C-alpha positions as CSV (number, residue, x, y, z in Angstrom):
1,X,0.0,0.0,0.0
2,X,1.4,3.4,-1.0
3,X,1.8,6.0,1.7
4,X,-0.6,8.9,1.7
5,X,0.7,12.0,-0.1
6,X,0.9,14.1,3.0
7,X,3.2,11.4,4.6
8,X,5.6,11.7,1.7
9,X,5.6,15.5,2.1
10,X,6.1,15.1,5.8
11,X,9.1,12.9,5.2
12,X,10.7,15.2,2.6
13,X,10.3,18.3,4.9
14,X,11.8,16.3,7.8
15,X,14.7,15.2,5.7
16,X,15.3,18.8,4.6
17,X,15.4,19.9,8.3
18,X,17.7,17.0,9.2
19,X,20.0,18.0,6.4
20,X,20.2,21.5,7.6
21,X,18.3,23.2,4.8
22,X,16.2,24.9,7.5
23,X,17.8,25.4,10.9
24,X,16.2,25.6,14.4
25,X,14.4,28.9,14.8
26,X,14.3,29.5,11.1
27,X,10.9,30.3,9.4
28,X,9.9,27.8,6.7
29,X,8.2,29.0,3.5
30,X,4.5,29.8,3.7
31,X,1.9,27.0,3.1
32,X,0.9,28.4,-0.3
33,X,4.5,28.3,-1.5
34,X,5.1,24.8,-0.2
35,X,1.8,23.6,-1.7
36,X,2.9,24.9,-5.1
37,X,6.3,23.3,-4.6
38,X,4.9,19.9,-3.9
39,X,2.0,20.3,-6.4
40,X,-0.7,19.5,-3.8
41,X,-3.6,21.3,-2.2
42,X,-3.1,23.5,0.8
43,X,-5.2,21.1,2.8
44,X,-2.9,18.2,2.0
45,X,0.2,20.3,2.7
46,X,-1.4,21.4,6.0
47,X,-1.8,17.8,7.1
48,X,1.9,17.2,6.7
49,X,2.7,20.5,8.6
50,X,0.4,19.6,11.5
51,X,2.0,16.2,11.8
52,X,5.4,17.8,12.1
53,X,4.0,20.2,14.7
54,X,2.6,17.3,16.7
55,X,6.0,15.6,16.6
56,X,7.7,18.7,17.9
57,X,9.7,19.3,14.7
58,X,7.9,22.5,13.7
59,X,6.4,25.3,15.7
60,X,3.4,27.2,14.5
61,X,3.1,30.8,15.8
62,X,-0.1,32.6,15.3
63,X,0.4,35.7,13.1
64,X,4.0,34.9,12.5
65,X,4.2,31.6,10.5
66,X,5.8,28.2,11.0
67,X,9.3,27.7,12.3
68,X,11.7,24.9,12.8
69,X,11.4,24.1,16.5
70,X,14.3,24.6,18.8
71,X,15.6,21.4,20.4
72,X,13.8,20.8,23.7
73,X,15.4,20.2,27.0
74,X,14.4,16.7,28.1
75,X,13.9,15.4,31.6
76,X,13.4,11.7,32.4
77,X,10.7,11.1,35.0
78,X,12.7,8.7,37.2
79,X,15.3,9.8,39.7
80,X,16.1,13.3,40.7
81,X,18.4,15.7,38.8
82,X,19.2,19.3,39.5
83,X,18.3,21.9,36.9
84,X,22.1,22.4,36.4
85,X,22.5,18.8,35.6
86,X,19.5,18.8,33.2
87,X,20.9,21.7,31.3
88,X,24.4,20.1,31.2
89,X,22.9,17.0,29.7
90,X,21.3,19.1,27.0
91,X,24.5,20.9,26.3
92,X,23.4,24.2,27.8
93,X,24.7,26.4,30.6
94,X,22.3,26.8,33.5
95,X,21.8,30.1,35.3
96,X,19.1,31.4,37.5
97,X,17.7,34.6,38.9
98,X,16.2,34.7,42.4
99,X,12.9,36.6,42.4
100,X,12.0,36.3,46.1
101,X,13.5,34.7,49.2
102,X,11.7,34.8,52.5
103,X,10.7,32.9,55.6
104,X,6.9,32.4,56.0
105,X,4.4,30.3,57.9
106,X,3.9,27.0,56.1
107,X,0.7,26.8,54.1
108,X,-1.7,23.8,54.6
109,X,-0.4,22.3,51.4
110,X,3.3,22.7,52.5
111,X,2.5,21.3,56.0
112,X,0.9,18.2,54.4
113,X,3.6,17.6,51.8
114,X,6.6,18.3,54.1
115,X,5.1,16.6,57.1
116,X,5.3,19.7,59.2
117,X,3.6,20.6,62.5
118,X,1.3,23.5,63.0
119,X,3.0,26.9,63.1
120,X,6.1,25.6,61.3
121,X,7.9,27.9,59.0
122,X,9.4,27.4,55.6
123,X,11.9,29.1,53.4
124,X,10.1,29.9,50.2
125,X,12.2,30.8,47.2
126,X,11.1,31.9,43.7
127,X,13.5,31.9,40.8
128,X,13.6,31.9,37.0
129,X,15.9,29.2,35.5
130,X,17.7,29.7,32.2
131,X,19.5,27.5,29.7
132,X,22.0,29.4,27.6
133,X,20.3,32.7,28.7
134,X,16.8,31.5,27.5
135,X,14.1,31.3,30.2
136,X,13.1,27.6,30.7
137,X,11.3,27.5,34.0
138,X,9.8,29.4,36.9
139,X,10.3,27.6,40.2
140,X,8.8,27.9,43.7
141,X,10.7,25.8,46.3
142,X,9.7,25.4,49.9
143,X,12.1,24.0,52.5
144,X,11.5,23.6,56.3
145,X,13.1,26.5,58.0
146,X,14.7,24.3,60.7
147,X,16.8,22.6,58.1
148,X,18.5,25.7,56.8
149,X,18.6,28.0,59.8
150,X,22.4,28.1,59.8
151,X,22.8,28.5,56.0
152,X,23.2,31.7,54.1
153,X,21.2,32.8,51.1
154,X,24.0,32.6,48.6
155,X,24.6,28.9,49.4
156,X,20.9,28.0,49.2
157,X,20.2,29.9,45.9
158,X,23.2,28.3,44.3
159,X,23.4,24.5,44.3
160,X,20.8,23.6,46.8
161,X,21.3,19.9,46.9
162,X,25.1,20.2,47.1
163,X,24.8,22.7,49.9
164,X,22.4,20.5,51.9
165,X,24.6,17.5,51.5
166,X,27.9,19.4,52.3
167,X,26.5,21.3,55.3
168,X,23.7,19.1,56.7
169,X,24.5,15.6,55.4
170,X,21.1,15.5,53.6
171,X,21.2,13.2,50.6
172,X,18.6,13.1,47.9
173,X,17.2,9.5,47.5
174,X,13.9,9.8,45.7
175,X,11.1,12.1,44.7
176,X,7.3,12.0,44.1
177,X,6.5,13.8,40.9
178,X,3.3,14.8,39.2
179,X,3.0,16.6,35.9
180,X,0.0,18.6,34.6
181,X,-0.6,21.0,31.7
182,X,-1.9,24.5,32.3
183,X,-2.2,27.9,30.8
184,X,0.5,30.3,31.9
185,X,-0.6,33.3,34.1
186,X,0.3,36.9,33.2
187,X,3.0,37.2,35.8
188,X,4.8,34.0,34.9
189,X,4.4,34.7,31.2
190,X,6.3,37.9,31.6
191,X,9.1,36.2,33.5
192,X,9.4,33.4,30.9
193,X,9.0,35.5,27.8
194,X,5.7,33.9,26.9
195,X,2.2,35.1,26.0
196,X,-0.5,35.0,28.6
197,X,-2.5,31.7,28.1
198,X,0.3,29.9,26.4
199,X,0.7,26.2,27.4
200,X,3.0,25.4,30.3
201,X,4.0,22.2,32.0
202,X,3.7,22.1,35.8
203,X,5.8,19.7,37.8
204,X,5.1,19.3,41.5
205,X,7.8,17.4,43.3
206,X,8.3,16.3,46.9
207,X,12.0,15.3,47.5
208,X,13.0,12.8,50.2
209,X,16.3,12.3,52.1
210,X,18.1,9.1,53.1
211,X,15.8,8.7,56.0
212,X,12.8,8.9,53.7
213,X,11.8,12.3,55.2
214,X,10.5,15.0,52.8
215,X,12.7,18.1,52.9
216,X,11.7,20.0,49.7
217,X,8.4,20.8,48.0
218,X,8.9,22.4,44.5
219,X,6.4,23.7,42.0
220,X,8.1,24.3,38.7
221,X,6.4,25.7,35.5
222,X,8.3,24.8,32.3
223,X,7.8,26.5,29.0
224,X,6.0,23.9,26.9
225,X,7.7,24.8,23.7
226,X,11.2,24.5,25.2
227,X,10.9,21.5,27.5
228,X,9.5,18.0,27.6
229,X,9.3,15.0,30.0
230,X,9.9,11.4,28.9
231,X,9.5,8.0,30.4
232,X,11.8,5.0,29.9
233,X,10.0,1.8,31.0
């Protein structure tokens, strides 16, 4: 059985991208031009384009056109890696900017997830995380105040896991993670260079130490067009 015409077009465009004819971030020709080039209807051409969009090869931008998608940072959903390690694995340099840093009474949600008593306090940190200078994620981390009372801000906003291990002997052993999709809010959209309502991936993680005690609750919002999770079973 012969492959549908749109599949053949899909394959040719994919091969052109793999060969470097169009590079990441580059705009491809308009649908009308490509339809003429392949001698097909725009509907058939659009089927091929949308399949490539679904595969993450192309990125359609309303009002701007269709572009070759930038390679996404990947994170495997097993084990725990720092953002720095994730960026290094993707060949990118990780940096971050702390947006807020303060002690506060633990919320009901934080008490539950960190197994804290009433009236406990947490250190709550907000930061934007970058890969090669491009915003990738907005993170809110909550840590029991008792664990970090003798540690300074610079150490905690740098490499948190390394600091906790070096200073407190806390070793990361496992994490509970949930991922959901959402529409980005106006504030986070501005921080991540997105448009309000754009899709975003929300990771909620509870991190446990060697005694199986929770010591960190993190809510991270990842730019959907620059990041993806994968499972290896």
